[in-house]
C-alpha positions as CSV (number, residue, x, y, z in Angstrom):
1,X,-22.1,-21.8,-52.3
2,X,-18.6,-20.6,-51.3
3,X,-17.6,-20.1,-47.7
4,X,-14.3,-18.3,-46.8
5,X,-12.7,-18.9,-43.7
6,X,-11.3,-15.7,-42.1
7,X,-9.0,-15.1,-39.3
8,X,-9.3,-12.1,-37.1
9,X,-6.7,-9.5,-38.0
10,X,-4.7,-8.3,-35.0
11,X,-3.4,-4.9,-35.6
12,X,-0.1,-4.2,-34.3
13,X,0.1,-0.9,-32.6
14,X,3.1,1.5,-32.3
15,X,3.3,3.0,-28.9
16,X,5.6,5.9,-27.9
17,X,5.9,8.1,-24.8
18,X,6.6,11.8,-25.1
19,X,8.4,14.1,-22.9
20,X,9.2,17.9,-22.9
21,X,12.7,19.1,-23.0
22,X,14.3,22.4,-23.4
23,X,17.0,23.8,-25.8
24,X,18.3,27.3,-24.9
25,X,14.8,28.1,-23.1
26,X,12.8,26.8,-26.0
27,X,10.5,23.7,-25.4
28,X,10.3,20.7,-27.6
29,X,9.1,17.1,-27.3
30,X,11.0,14.0,-27.6
31,X,9.7,10.6,-28.0
32,X,11.0,7.1,-26.9
33,X,9.8,3.6,-27.7
34,X,9.1,2.2,-31.2
35,X,11.7,1.6,-33.9
36,X,15.0,3.5,-33.2
37,X,15.3,4.8,-36.7
38,X,11.7,6.2,-36.5
39,X,12.3,7.6,-33.1
40,X,15.4,9.4,-34.1
41,X,13.8,10.9,-37.3
42,X,10.9,12.4,-35.5
43,X,13.1,13.7,-32.6
44,X,15.4,15.3,-35.0
45,X,12.4,17.3,-36.6
46,X,10.9,18.1,-33.3
47,X,14.2,19.5,-31.8
48,X,14.9,21.3,-34.9
49,X,12.0,23.5,-34.2
50,X,13.4,24.4,-30.9
51,X,17.0,25.0,-32.4
52,X,15.3,27.4,-34.9
53,X,13.4,29.2,-32.1
54,X,16.5,29.7,-30.1
55,X,18.3,31.2,-33.3
56,X,15.5,33.7,-33.8
57,X,15.3,34.7,-30.0
58,X,19.1,35.2,-30.2
59,X,18.9,37.5,-33.4
60,X,16.0,39.3,-31.8
61,X,17.8,40.0,-28.6
62,X,20.7,41.3,-30.6
63,X,18.6,44.0,-31.9
64,X,16.9,44.8,-28.6
65,X,17.3,43.1,-25.2
66,X,13.7,43.2,-24.5
67,X,12.7,41.4,-27.7
68,X,12.0,37.6,-27.6
69,X,10.8,34.4,-29.2
70,X,9.5,31.8,-27.1
71,X,8.3,28.3,-28.0
72,X,5.8,26.4,-26.0
73,X,4.9,22.7,-27.0
74,X,2.1,20.2,-26.2
75,X,1.3,16.5,-27.4
76,X,-2.2,16.8,-28.7
77,X,-2.7,13.2,-30.1
78,X,-0.7,10.0,-29.6
79,X,-2.7,7.1,-30.7
80,X,-3.5,4.8,-33.7
81,X,0.1,5.0,-34.8
82,X,-0.2,8.9,-35.4
83,X,1.4,11.7,-33.4
84,X,0.5,15.2,-33.2
85,X,2.7,17.7,-31.6
86,X,1.6,21.4,-31.4
87,X,4.1,24.4,-30.9
88,X,2.9,27.7,-29.9
89,X,5.3,30.3,-30.8
90,X,5.5,33.9,-29.3
91,X,7.5,36.6,-30.9
92,X,7.7,39.9,-29.2
93,X,9.6,42.8,-31.0
94,X,8.0,45.8,-29.3
95,X,4.4,47.0,-28.9
96,X,1.7,46.0,-26.5
97,X,2.1,42.1,-26.7
98,X,3.7,39.4,-28.4
99,X,2.4,37.7,-31.7
100,X,1.5,34.2,-31.5
101,X,1.3,31.4,-34.1
102,X,0.8,27.8,-34.1
103,X,2.7,25.1,-35.8
104,X,1.6,21.5,-35.9
105,X,3.8,18.5,-36.5
106,X,1.9,15.4,-37.5
107,X,3.8,12.0,-37.8
108,X,3.1,8.6,-38.9
109,X,4.6,6.5,-36.1
110,X,5.3,3.4,-38.3
111,X,7.5,5.2,-40.6
112,X,8.5,8.6,-39.0
113,X,7.2,10.4,-41.9
114,X,5.6,13.8,-41.5
115,X,1.9,14.0,-42.4
116,X,1.0,17.2,-44.0
117,X,-2.8,18.1,-43.9
118,X,-3.8,19.8,-47.0
119,X,-7.4,20.6,-45.7
120,X,-9.0,20.8,-42.3
121,X,-10.6,17.6,-41.0
122,X,-14.1,17.8,-39.5
């Protein structure tokens, strides 16, 4: 009979803190902690959303001063080496109300790579 000696495996956990910032009136999340290269990679992607939202807002206001594009952000999940950031964007270009859409950014906190979900998770 063969007996295997096993050692308990201790998982290393990547921890980051999130904070909400503004770029020209557009919200975005920035993280700190973890590996500097990973932090910079994720922060660049998250701020990029706000930079693009500000550009769309400026272009809409050029057409009509009452038009706007506004981005709101929330950290939905920050655990088990995964980060989920949700942006809710509102675009008003006339009419009764703005149009809204949601954009998610999922990241692997070990690598900084964006995780693209191809189908919903139950």
